[in-house]
CHARMM internal coordinates of N, CA and C (Angstrom, degrees):
IC EDIT
DIST 1 N 1 CA 1.4559
DIST 1 CA 1 C 1.5302
ANGL 1 N 1 CA 1 C 108.20
DIST 1 C 2 N 1.3347
ANGL 1 CA 1 C 2 N 115.20
DIHE 1 N 1 CA 1 C 2 N 140.94
DIST 2 N 2 CA 1.4587
ANGL 1 C 2 N 2 CA 118.50
DIHE 1 CA 1 C 2 N 2 CA -179.68
DIST 2 CA 2 C 1.5245
ANGL 2 N 2 CA 2 C 110.21
DIHE 1 C 2 N 2 CA 2 C -87.38
DIST 2 C 3 N 1.2813
ANGL 2 CA 2 C 3 N 113.62
DIHE 2 N 2 CA 2 C 3 N 152.93
DIST 3 N 3 CA 1.4557
ANGL 2 C 3 N 3 CA 118.98
DIHE 2 CA 2 C 3 N 3 CA 177.57
DIST 3 CA 3 C 1.5196
ANGL 3 N 3 CA 3 C 109.33
DIHE 2 C 3 N 3 CA 3 C -86.19
DIST 3 C 4 N 1.3091
ANGL 3 CA 3 C 4 N 115.81
DIHE 3 N 3 CA 3 C 4 N 167.07
DIST 4 N 4 CA 1.4584
ANGL 3 C 4 N 4 CA 120.79
DIHE 3 CA 3 C 4 N 4 CA 177.54
DIST 4 CA 4 C 1.5243
ANGL 4 N 4 CA 4 C 110.37
DIHE 3 C 4 N 4 CA 4 C -58.16
DIST 4 C 5 N 1.3145
ANGL 4 CA 4 C 5 N 117.19
DIHE 4 N 4 CA 4 C 5 N -39.88
DIST 5 N 5 CA 1.4648
ANGL 4 C 5 N 5 CA 121.06
DIHE 4 CA 4 C 5 N 5 CA 179.50
DIST 5 CA 5 C 1.5211
ANGL 5 N 5 CA 5 C 110.98
DIHE 4 C 5 N 5 CA 5 C -61.54
DIST 5 C 6 N 1.3248
ANGL 5 CA 5 C 6 N 116.78
DIHE 5 N 5 CA 5 C 6 N -42.41
DIST 6 N 6 CA 1.4619
ANGL 5 C 6 N 6 CA 120.33
DIHE 5 CA 5 C 6 N 6 CA 178.56
DIST 6 CA 6 C 1.5278
ANGL 6 N 6 CA 6 C 111.21
DIHE 5 C 6 N 6 CA 6 C -62.93
DIST 6 C 7 N 1.3190
ANGL 6 CA 6 C 7 N 116.33
DIHE 6 N 6 CA 6 C 7 N -42.94
DIST 7 N 7 CA 1.4726
ANGL 6 C 7 N 7 CA 120.03
DIHE 6 CA 6 C 7 N 7 CA 179.76
DIST 7 CA 7 C 1.5239
ANGL 7 N 7 CA 7 C 110.96
DIHE 6 C 7 N 7 CA 7 C -65.77
DIST 7 C 8 N 1.3286
ANGL 7 CA 7 C 8 N 116.40
DIHE 7 N 7 CA 7 C 8 N -41.06
DIST 8 N 8 CA 1.4644
ANGL 7 C 8 N 8 CA 119.85
DIHE 7 CA 7 C 8 N 8 CA 179.48
DIST 8 CA 8 C 1.5290
ANGL 8 N 8 CA 8 C 110.81
DIHE 7 C 8 N 8 CA 8 C -66.01
DIST 8 C 9 N 1.3190
ANGL 8 CA 8 C 9 N 116.76
DIHE 8 N 8 CA 8 C 9 N -41.12
DIST 9 N 9 CA 1.4602
ANGL 8 C 9 N 9 CA 120.70
DIHE 8 CA 8 C 9 N 9 CA 178.07
DIST 9 CA 9 C 1.5219
ANGL 9 N 9 CA 9 C 110.35
DIHE 8 C 9 N 9 CA 9 C -62.09
DIST 9 C 10 N 1.3232
ANGL 9 CA 9 C 10 N 117.00
DIHE 9 N 9 CA 9 C 10 N -42.89
DIST 10 N 10 CA 1.4582
ANGL 9 C 10 N 10 CA 120.73
DIHE 9 CA 9 C 10 N 10 CA 177.64
DIST 10 CA 10 C 1.5160
ANGL 10 N 10 CA 10 C 112.24
DIHE 9 C 10 N 10 CA 10 C -61.95
DIST 10 C 11 N 1.3261
ANGL 10 CA 10 C 11 N 116.25
DIHE 10 N 10 CA 10 C 11 N -41.34
DIST 11 N 11 CA 1.4640
ANGL 10 C 11 N 11 CA 120.48
DIHE 10 CA 10 C 11 N 11 CA 179.02
DIST 11 CA 11 C 1.5275
ANGL 11 N 11 CA 11 C 110.48
DIHE 10 C 11 N 11 CA 11 C -64.95
DIST 11 C 12 N 1.3178
ANGL 11 CA 11 C 12 N 117.06
DIHE 11 N 11 CA 11 C 12 N -43.89
DIST 12 N 12 CA 1.4700
ANGL 11 C 12 N 12 CA 120.55
DIHE 11 CA 11 C 12 N 12 CA 179.47
DIST 12 CA 12 C 1.5235
ANGL 12 N 12 CA 12 C 111.16
DIHE 11 C 12 N 12 CA 12 C -63.15
DIST 12 C 13 N 1.3158
ANGL 12 CA 12 C 13 N 117.06
DIHE 12 N 12 CA 12 C 13 N -38.97
DIST 13 N 13 CA 1.4589
ANGL 12 C 13 N 13 CA 120.22
DIHE 12 CA 12 C 13 N 13 CA 178.72
DIST 13 CA 13 C 1.5260
ANGL 13 N 13 CA 13 C 110.76
DIHE 12 C 13 N 13 CA 13 C -65.99
DIST 13 C 14 N 1.3275
ANGL 13 CA 13 C 14 N 116.88
DIHE 13 N 13 CA 13 C 14 N -39.57
DIST 14 N 14 CA 1.4630
ANGL 13 C 14 N 14 CA 118.88
DIHE 13 CA 13 C 14 N 14 CA 179.24
DIST 14 CA 14 C 1.5226
ANGL 14 N 14 CA 14 C 110.78
DIHE 13 C 14 N 14 CA 14 C -68.62
DIST 14 C 15 N 1.3324
ANGL 14 CA 14 C 15 N 117.90
DIHE 14 N 14 CA 14 C 15 N -35.55
DIST 15 N 15 CA 1.4655
ANGL 14 C 15 N 15 CA 120.33
DIHE 14 CA 14 C 15 N 15 CA 176.10
DIST 15 CA 15 C 1.5196
ANGL 15 N 15 CA 15 C 110.46
DIHE 14 C 15 N 15 CA 15 C -66.31
DIST 15 C 16 N 1.3033
ANGL 15 CA 15 C 16 N 116.81
DIHE 15 N 15 CA 15 C 16 N -43.54
DIST 16 N 16 CA 1.4624
ANGL 15 C 16 N 16 CA 121.13
DIHE 15 CA 15 C 16 N 16 CA -177.94
DIST 16 CA 16 C 1.5241
ANGL 16 N 16 CA 16 C 111.02
DIHE 15 C 16 N 16 CA 16 C -63.02
DIST 16 C 17 N 1.3313
ANGL 16 CA 16 C 17 N 117.20
DIHE 16 N 16 CA 16 C 17 N -28.14
DIST 17 N 17 CA 1.4626
ANGL 16 C 17 N 17 CA 120.93
DIHE 16 CA 16 C 17 N 17 CA -178.30
DIST 17 CA 17 C 1.5239
ANGL 17 N 17 CA 17 C 111.73
DIHE 16 C 17 N 17 CA 17 C -62.25
DIST 17 C 18 N 1.3419
ANGL 17 CA 17 C 18 N 118.08
DIHE 17 N 17 CA 17 C 18 N -32.20
DIST 18 N 18 CA 1.4688
ANGL 17 C 18 N 18 CA 119.37
DIHE 17 CA 17 C 18 N 18 CA 178.51
DIST 18 CA 18 C 1.5243
ANGL 18 N 18 CA 18 C 112.34
DIHE 17 C 18 N 18 CA 18 C -110.14
DIST 18 C 19 N 1.3213
ANGL 18 CA 18 C 19 N 118.26
DIHE 18 N 18 CA 18 C 19 N -27.39
DIST 19 N 19 CA 1.4632
ANGL 18 C 19 N 19 CA 119.52
DIHE 18 CA 18 C 19 N 19 CA -177.63
DIST 19 CA 19 C 1.5240
ANGL 19 N 19 CA 19 C 112.65
DIHE 18 C 19 N 19 CA 19 C -72.70
DIST 19 C 20 N 1.3196
ANGL 19 CA 19 C 20 N 117.09
DIHE 19 N 19 CA 19 C 20 N -39.10
DIST 20 N 20 CA 1.4612
ANGL 19 C 20 N 20 CA 120.05
DIHE 19 CA 19 C 20 N 20 CA -179.54
DIST 20 CA 20 C 1.5192
ANGL 20 N 20 CA 20 C 112.35
DIHE 19 C 20 N 20 CA 20 C -59.79
DIST 20 C 21 N 1.3418
ANGL 20 CA 20 C 21 N 117.61
DIHE 20 N 20 CA 20 C 21 N -55.07
DIST 21 N 21 CA 1.4677
ANGL 20 C 21 N 21 CA 118.84
DIHE 20 CA 20 C 21 N 21 CA 178.38
DIST 21 CA 21 C 1.5307
ANGL 21 N 21 CA 21 C 113.04
DIHE 20 C 21 N 21 CA 21 C -61.90
DIST 21 C 22 N 1.3290
ANGL 21 CA 21 C 22 N 117.73
DIHE 21 N 21 CA 21 C 22 N -36.09
DIST 22 N 22 CA 1.4622
ANGL 21 C 22 N 22 CA 120.69
DIHE 21 CA 21 C 22 N 22 CA 178.32
DIST 22 CA 22 C 1.5281
ANGL 22 N 22 CA 22 C 110.26
DIHE 21 C 22 N 22 CA 22 C -63.72
DIST 22 C 23 N 1.3154
ANGL 22 CA 22 C 23 N 116.81
DIHE 22 N 22 CA 22 C 23 N -47.49
DIST 23 N 23 CA 1.4630
ANGL 22 C 23 N 23 CA 122.12
DIHE 22 CA 22 C 23 N 23 CA 178.37
DIST 23 CA 23 C 1.5186
ANGL 23 N 23 CA 23 C 110.81
DIHE 22 C 23 N 23 CA 23 C -56.58
DIST 23 C 24 N 1.3340
ANGL 23 CA 23 C 24 N 116.14
DIHE 23 N 23 CA 23 C 24 N -49.11
DIST 24 N 24 CA 1.4600
ANGL 23 C 24 N 24 CA 120.42
DIHE 23 CA 23 C 24 N 24 CA -178.52
DIST 24 CA 24 C 1.5238
ANGL 24 N 24 CA 24 C 111.35
DIHE 23 C 24 N 24 CA 24 C -62.82
DIST 24 C 25 N 1.3374
ANGL 24 CA 24 C 25 N 117.05
DIHE 24 N 24 CA 24 C 25 N -42.38
DIST 25 N 25 CA 1.4553
ANGL 24 C 25 N 25 CA 120.94
DIHE 24 CA 24 C 25 N 25 CA -179.53
DIST 25 CA 25 C 1.5275
ANGL 25 N 25 CA 25 C 111.33
DIHE 24 C 25 N 25 CA 25 C -63.30
DIST 25 C 26 N 1.3263
ANGL 25 CA 25 C 26 N 116.92
DIHE 25 N 25 CA 25 C 26 N -46.93
DIST 26 N 26 CA 1.4588
ANGL 25 C 26 N 26 CA 119.77
DIHE 25 CA 25 C 26 N 26 CA -179.11
DIST 26 CA 26 C 1.5223
ANGL 26 N 26 CA 26 C 111.80
DIHE 25 C 26 N 26 CA 26 C -62.93
DIST 26 C 27 N 1.3324
ANGL 26 CA 26 C 27 N 117.01
DIHE 26 N 26 CA 26 C 27 N -34.15
DIST 27 N 27 CA 1.4598
ANGL 26 C 27 N 27 CA 119.55
DIHE 26 CA 26 C 27 N 27 CA 179.68
DIST 27 CA 27 C 1.5233
ANGL 27 N 27 CA 27 C 112.84
DIHE 26 C 27 N 27 CA 27 C -80.93
DIST 27 C 28 N 1.3189
ANGL 27 CA 27 C 28 N 117.82
DIHE 27 N 27 CA 27 C 28 N -19.53
DIST 28 N 28 CA 1.4620
ANGL 27 C 28 N 28 CA 120.76
DIHE 27 CA 27 C 28 N 28 CA 174.22
DIST 28 CA 28 C 1.5226
ANGL 28 N 28 CA 28 C 111.47
DIHE 27 C 28 N 28 CA 28 C -77.68
DIST 28 C 29 N 1.3370
ANGL 28 CA 28 C 29 N 116.81
DIHE 28 N 28 CA 28 C 29 N -21.90
DIST 29 N 29 CA 1.4591
ANGL 28 C 29 N 29 CA 121.81
DIHE 28 CA 28 C 29 N 29 CA -176.67
DIST 29 CA 29 C 1.5300
ANGL 29 N 29 CA 29 C 109.67
DIHE 28 C 29 N 29 CA 29 C -126.57
DIST 29 C 30 N 1.3256
ANGL 29 CA 29 C 30 N 117.79
DIHE 29 N 29 CA 29 C 30 N 68.63
DIST 30 N 30 CA 1.4655
ANGL 29 C 30 N 30 CA 119.63
DIHE 29 CA 29 C 30 N 30 CA -178.57
DIST 30 CA 30 C 1.5268
ANGL 30 N 30 CA 30 C 111.70
DIHE 29 C 30 N 30 CA 30 C -67.11
DIST 30 C 31 N 1.3183
ANGL 30 CA 30 C 31 N 115.61
DIHE 30 N 30 CA 30 C 31 N 151.09
DIST 31 N 31 CA 1.4571
ANGL 30 C 31 N 31 CA 121.85
DIHE 30 CA 30 C 31 N 31 CA 177.85
DIST 31 CA 31 C 1.5225
ANGL 31 N 31 CA 31 C 108.72
DIHE 30 C 31 N 31 CA 31 C -130.19
DIST 31 C 32 N 1.3196
ANGL 31 CA 31 C 32 N 115.79
DIHE 31 N 31 CA 31 C 32 N 154.93
DIST 32 N 32 CA 1.4520
ANGL 31 C 32 N 32 CA 120.73
DIHE 31 CA 31 C 32 N 32 CA 178.52
DIST 32 CA 32 C 1.5211
ANGL 32 N 32 CA 32 C 110.37
DIHE 31 C 32 N 32 CA 32 C -68.39
DIST 32 C 33 N 1.3129
ANGL 32 CA 32 C 33 N 115.62
DIHE 32 N 32 CA 32 C 33 N 147.06
DIST 33 N 33 CA 1.4547
ANGL 32 C 33 N 33 CA 121.64
DIHE 32 CA 32 C 33 N 33 CA 179.49
DIST 33 CA 33 C 1.5236
ANGL 33 N 33 CA 33 C 110.77
DIHE 32 C 33 N 33 CA 33 C -55.91
DIST 33 C 34 N 1.3104
ANGL 33 CA 33 C 34 N 116.05
DIHE 33 N 33 CA 33 C 34 N 135.67
DIST 34 N 34 CA 1.4627
ANGL 33 C 34 N 34 CA 125.49
DIHE 33 CA 33 C 34 N 34 CA -179.85
DIST 34 CA 34 C 1.5300
ANGL 34 N 34 CA 34 C 113.03
DIHE 33 C 34 N 34 CA 34 C 71.00
DIST 34 C 35 N 1.3275
ANGL 34 CA 34 C 35 N 118.08
DIHE 34 N 34 CA 34 C 35 N 5.89
DIST 35 N 35 CA 1.4627
ANGL 34 C 35 N 35 CA 122.31
DIHE 34 CA 34 C 35 N 35 CA 177.05
DIST 35 CA 35 C 1.5274
ANGL 35 N 35 CA 35 C 110.37
DIHE 34 C 35 N 35 CA 35 C -125.66
DIST 35 C 36 N 1.3060
ANGL 35 CA 35 C 36 N 117.13
DIHE 35 N 35 CA 35 C 36 N 31.28
DIST 36 N 36 CA 1.4586
ANGL 35 C 36 N 36 CA 123.02
DIHE 35 CA 35 C 36 N 36 CA -173.21
DIST 36 CA 36 C 1.5295
ANGL 36 N 36 CA 36 C 111.91
DIHE 35 C 36 N 36 CA 36 C -83.23
DIST 36 C 37 N 1.3171
ANGL 36 CA 36 C 37 N 117.14
DIHE 36 N 36 CA 36 C 37 N 68.59
DIST 37 N 37 CA 1.4621
ANGL 36 C 37 N 37 CA 121.55
DIHE 36 CA 36 C 37 N 37 CA -179.15
DIST 37 CA 37 C 1.5304
ANGL 37 N 37 CA 37 C 111.43
DIHE 36 C 37 N 37 CA 37 C -68.06
DIST 37 C 38 N 1.3054
ANGL 37 CA 37 C 38 N 117.35
DIHE 37 N 37 CA 37 C 38 N -51.26
DIST 38 N 38 CA 1.4708
ANGL 37 C 38 N 38 CA 121.51
DIHE 37 CA 37 C 38 N 38 CA -178.29
DIST 38 CA 38 C 1.5256
ANGL 38 N 38 CA 38 C 110.55
DIHE 37 C 38 N 38 CA 38 C -64.47
DIST 38 C 39 N 1.3198
ANGL 38 CA 38 C 39 N 115.82
DIHE 38 N 38 CA 38 C 39 N -45.63
DIST 39 N 39 CA 1.4597
ANGL 38 C 39 N 39 CA 120.84
DIHE 38 CA 38 C 39 N 39 CA 179.97
DIST 39 CA 39 C 1.5228
ANGL 39 N 39 CA 39 C 110.73
DIHE 38 C 39 N 39 CA 39 C -59.73
DIST 39 C 40 N 1.3330
ANGL 39 CA 39 C 40 N 117.53
DIHE 39 N 39 CA 39 C 40 N -43.52
DIST 40 N 40 CA 1.4589
ANGL 39 C 40 N 40 CA 121.31
DIHE 39 CA 39 C 40 N 40 CA 179.40
DIST 40 CA 40 C 1.5220
ANGL 40 N 40 CA 40 C 110.83
DIHE 39 C 40 N 40 CA 40 C -59.20
DIST 40 C 41 N 1.3204
ANGL 40 CA 40 C 41 N 116.98
DIHE 40 N 40 CA 40 C 41 N -42.58
DIST 41 N 41 CA 1.4556
ANGL 40 C 41 N 41 CA 120.79
DIHE 40 CA 40 C 41 N 41 CA 179.26
DIST 41 CA 41 C 1.5241
ANGL 41 N 41 CA 41 C 112.32
DIHE 40 C 41 N 41 CA 41 C -63.18
DIST 41 C 42 N 1.3205
ANGL 41 CA 41 C 42 N 115.85
DIHE 41 N 41 CA 41 C 42 N -41.48
DIST 42 N 42 CA 1.4643
ANGL 41 C 42 N 42 CA 120.58
DIHE 41 CA 41 C 42 N 42 CA -179.64
DIST 42 CA 42 C 1.5313
ANGL 42 N 42 CA 42 C 110.55
DIHE 41 C 42 N 42 CA 42 C -67.03
DIST 42 C 43 N 1.3199
ANGL 42 CA 42 C 43 N 117.09
DIHE 42 N 42 CA 42 C 43 N -45.79
DIST 43 N 43 CA 1.4649
ANGL 42 C 43 N 43 CA 121.18
DIHE 42 CA 42 C 43 N 43 CA -179.66
DIST 43 CA 43 C 1.5271
ANGL 43 N 43 CA 43 C 110.33
DIHE 42 C 43 N 43 CA 43 C -64.99
DIST 43 C 44 N 1.3250
ANGL 43 CA 43 C 44 N 116.95
DIHE 43 N 43 CA 43 C 44 N -41.11
DIST 44 N 44 CA 1.4625
ANGL 43 C 44 N 44 CA 120.51
DIHE 43 CA 43 C 44 N 44 CA 177.89
DIST 44 CA 44 C 1.5229
ANGL 44 N 44 CA 44 C 110.65
DIHE 43 C 44 N 44 CA 44 C -60.48
DIST 44 C 45 N 1.3251
ANGL 44 CA 44 C 45 N 117.19
DIHE 44 N 44 CA 44 C 45 N -44.51
DIST 45 N 45 CA 1.4661
ANGL 44 C 45 N 45 CA 120.90
DIHE 44 CA 44 C 45 N 45 CA 178.89
DIST 45 CA 45 C 1.5238
ANGL 45 N 45 CA 45 C 111.13
DIHE 44 C 45 N 45 CA 45 C -62.29
DIST 45 C 46 N 1.3319
ANGL 45 CA 45 C 46 N 117.13
DIHE 45 N 45 CA 45 C 46 N -42.47
DIST 46 N 46 CA 1.4744
ANGL 45 C 46 N 46 CA 120.28
DIHE 45 CA 45 C 46 N 46 CA 179.04
DIST 46 CA 46 C 1.5247
ANGL 46 N 46 CA 46 C 110.67
DIHE 45 C 46 N 46 CA 46 C -62.39
DIST 46 C 47 N 1.3202
ANGL 46 CA 46 C 47 N 116.73
DIHE 46 N 46 CA 46 C 47 N -47.68
DIST 47 N 47 CA 1.4701
ANGL 46 C 47 N 47 CA 120.35
DIHE 46 CA 46 C 47 N 47 CA -178.38
DIST 47 CA 47 C 1.5233
ANGL 47 N 47 CA 47 C 111.41
DIHE 46 C 47 N 47 CA 47 C -64.99
DIST 47 C 48 N 1.3267
ANGL 47 CA 47 C 48 N 117.22
DIHE 47 N 47 CA 47 C 48 N -39.01
DIST 48 N 48 CA 1.4606
ANGL 47 C 48 N 48 CA 120.80
DIHE 47 CA 47 C 48 N 48 CA 176.97
DIST 48 CA 48 C 1.5243
ANGL 48 N 48 CA 48 C 109.71
DIHE 47 C 48 N 48 CA 48 C -62.26
DIST 48 C 49 N 1.3254
ANGL 48 CA 48 C 49 N 116.40
DIHE 48 N 48 CA 48 C 49 N -41.44
DIST 49 N 49 CA 1.4640
ANGL 48 C 49 N 49 CA 120.88
DIHE 48 CA 48 C 49 N 49 CA 177.37
DIST 49 CA 49 C 1.5214
ANGL 49 N 49 CA 49 C 113.02
DIHE 48 C 49 N 49 CA 49 C -61.88
DIST 49 C 50 N 1.3284
ANGL 49 CA 49 C 50 N 117.08
DIHE 49 N 49 CA 49 C 50 N -27.81
DIST 50 N 50 CA 1.4581
ANGL 49 C 50 N 50 CA 121.83
DIHE 49 CA 49 C 50 N 50 CA 178.35
DIST 50 CA 50 C 1.5216
ANGL 50 N 50 CA 50 C 112.25
DIHE 49 C 50 N 50 CA 50 C -88.16
DIST 50 C 51 N 1.3330
ANGL 50 CA 50 C 51 N 117.20
DIHE 50 N 50 CA 50 C 51 N 0.38
DIST 51 N 51 CA 1.4543
ANGL 50 C 51 N 51 CA 120.43
DIHE 50 CA 50 C 51 N 51 CA 177.11
DIST 51 CA 51 C 1.5099
ANGL 51 N 51 CA 51 C 115.24
DIHE 50 C 51 N 51 CA 51 C 100.00
DIST 51 C 52 N 1.3115
ANGL 51 CA 51 C 52 N 117.10
DIHE 51 N 51 CA 51 C 52 N 3.57
DIST 52 N 52 CA 1.4587
ANGL 51 C 52 N 52 CA 120.13
DIHE 51 CA 51 C 52 N 52 CA 177.28
DIST 52 CA 52 C 1.5164
ANGL 52 N 52 CA 52 C 108.71
DIHE 51 C 52 N 52 CA 52 C -91.53
DIST 52 C 53 N 1.3148
ANGL 52 CA 52 C 53 N 116.05
DIHE 52 N 52 CA 52 C 53 N 151.00
DIST 53 N 53 CA 1.4468
ANGL 52 C 53 N 53 CA 120.65
DIHE 52 CA 52 C 53 N 53 CA 176.79
DIST 53 CA 53 C 1.5040
ANGL 53 N 53 CA 53 C 109.19
DIHE 52 C 53 N 53 CA 53 C -151.42
DIST 53 C 54 N 1.2917
ANGL 53 CA 53 C 54 N 116.06
DIHE 53 N 53 CA 53 C 54 N 176.46
DIST 54 N 54 CA 1.4532
ANGL 53 C 54 N 54 CA 120.22
DIHE 53 CA 53 C 54 N 54 CA -178.82
DIST 54 CA 54 C 1.5232
ANGL 54 N 54 CA 54 C 110.29
DIHE 53 C 54 N 54 CA 54 C -61.89
DIST 54 C 55 N 1.3274
ANGL 54 CA 54 C 55 N 115.90
DIHE 54 N 54 CA 54 C 55 N 122.14
DIST 55 N 55 CA 1.4593
ANGL 54 C 55 N 55 CA 121.08
DIHE 54 CA 54 C 55 N 55 CA 174.39
DIST 55 CA 55 C 1.5092
ANGL 55 N 55 CA 55 C 115.79
DIHE 54 C 55 N 55 CA 55 C 76.58
DIST 55 C 56 N 1.3286
ANGL 55 CA 55 C 56 N 117.78
DIHE 55 N 55 CA 55 C 56 N 14.93
DIST 56 N 56 CA 1.4650
ANGL 55 C 56 N 56 CA 117.74
DIHE 55 CA 55 C 56 N 56 CA 178.18
DIST 56 CA 56 C 1.5286
ANGL 56 N 56 CA 56 C 109.95
DIHE 55 C 56 N 56 CA 56 C -149.07
DIST 56 C 57 N 1.2920
ANGL 56 CA 56 C 57 N 115.61
DIHE 56 N 56 CA 56 C 57 N 167.04
DIST 57 N 57 CA 1.4525
ANGL 56 C 57 N 57 CA 121.74
DIHE 56 CA 56 C 57 N 57 CA 175.43
DIST 57 CA 57 C 1.5181
ANGL 57 N 57 CA 57 C 107.32
DIHE 56 C 57 N 57 CA 57 C -128.46
DIST 57 C 58 N 1.3263
ANGL 57 CA 57 C 58 N 118.64
DIHE 57 N 57 CA 57 C 58 N 163.94
DIST 58 N 58 CA 1.4629
ANGL 57 C 58 N 58 CA 119.76
DIHE 57 CA 57 C 58 N 58 CA 179.33
DIST 58 CA 58 C 1.5336
ANGL 58 N 58 CA 58 C 112.68
DIHE 57 C 58 N 58 CA 58 C -57.59
DIST 58 C 59 N 1.3146
ANGL 58 CA 58 C 59 N 117.01
DIHE 58 N 58 CA 58 C 59 N -32.10
DIST 59 N 59 CA 1.4656
ANGL 58 C 59 N 59 CA 119.33
DIHE 58 CA 58 C 59 N 59 CA -177.79
DIST 59 CA 59 C 1.5386
ANGL 59 N 59 CA 59 C 112.14
DIHE 58 C 59 N 59 CA 59 C -82.07
DIST 59 C 60 N 1.3463
ANGL 59 CA 59 C 60 N 116.56
DIHE 59 N 59 CA 59 C 60 N -16.27
DIST 60 N 60 CA 1.4698
ANGL 59 C 60 N 60 CA 120.86
DIHE 59 CA 59 C 60 N 60 CA 179.90
DIST 60 CA 60 C 1.5277
ANGL 60 N 60 CA 60 C 109.37
DIHE 59 C 60 N 60 CA 60 C -132.57
DIST 60 C 61 N 1.3280
ANGL 60 CA 60 C 61 N 116.91
DIHE 60 N 60 CA 60 C 61 N 83.45
DIST 61 N 61 CA 1.4653
ANGL 60 C 61 N 61 CA 119.58
DIHE 60 CA 60 C 61 N 61 CA -178.12
DIST 61 CA 61 C 1.5233
ANGL 61 N 61 CA 61 C 112.53
DIHE 60 C 61 N 61 CA 61 C -60.25
DIST 61 C 62 N 1.3262
ANGL 61 CA 61 C 62 N 115.28
DIHE 61 N 61 CA 61 C 62 N 154.15
DIST 62 N 62 CA 1.4656
ANGL 61 C 62 N 62 CA 120.00
DIHE 61 CA 61 C 62 N 62 CA 177.71
DIST 62 CA 62 C 1.5225
ANGL 62 N 62 CA 62 C 109.67
DIHE 61 C 62 N 62 CA 62 C -62.45
DIST 62 C 63 N 1.3184
ANGL 62 CA 62 C 63 N 116.06
DIHE 62 N 62 CA 62 C 63 N 145.90
DIST 63 N 63 CA 1.4563
ANGL 62 C 63 N 63 CA 120.76
DIHE 62 CA 62 C 63 N 63 CA 179.10
DIST 63 CA 63 C 1.5184
ANGL 63 N 63 CA 63 C 109.72
DIHE 62 C 63 N 63 CA 63 C -82.40
DIST 63 C 64 N 1.2953
ANGL 63 CA 63 C 64 N 115.69
DIHE 63 N 63 CA 63 C 64 N 142.57
DIST 64 N 64 CA 1.4721
ANGL 63 C 64 N 64 CA 120.48
DIHE 63 CA 63 C 64 N 64 CA 178.27
DIST 64 CA 64 C 1.5045
ANGL 64 N 64 CA 64 C 111.31
DIHE 63 C 64 N 64 CA 64 C -91.07
END
COOR INIT
IC SEED 1 N 1 CA 1 C
IC BUILD
């Protein structure tokens, strides 16, 4: 059985796997405030990949 520390370390490593490159990419391509077209697309894609979408949350799926 894993300890809480092991589980937390695993979670942090999995977050770092996508957060690090995302952070670096967004900072390599800065955009003017309120004109963040590229950033919006990237964030939307990330959230969609996590199960979020327009007008719904993972715990409350959109109604058909």
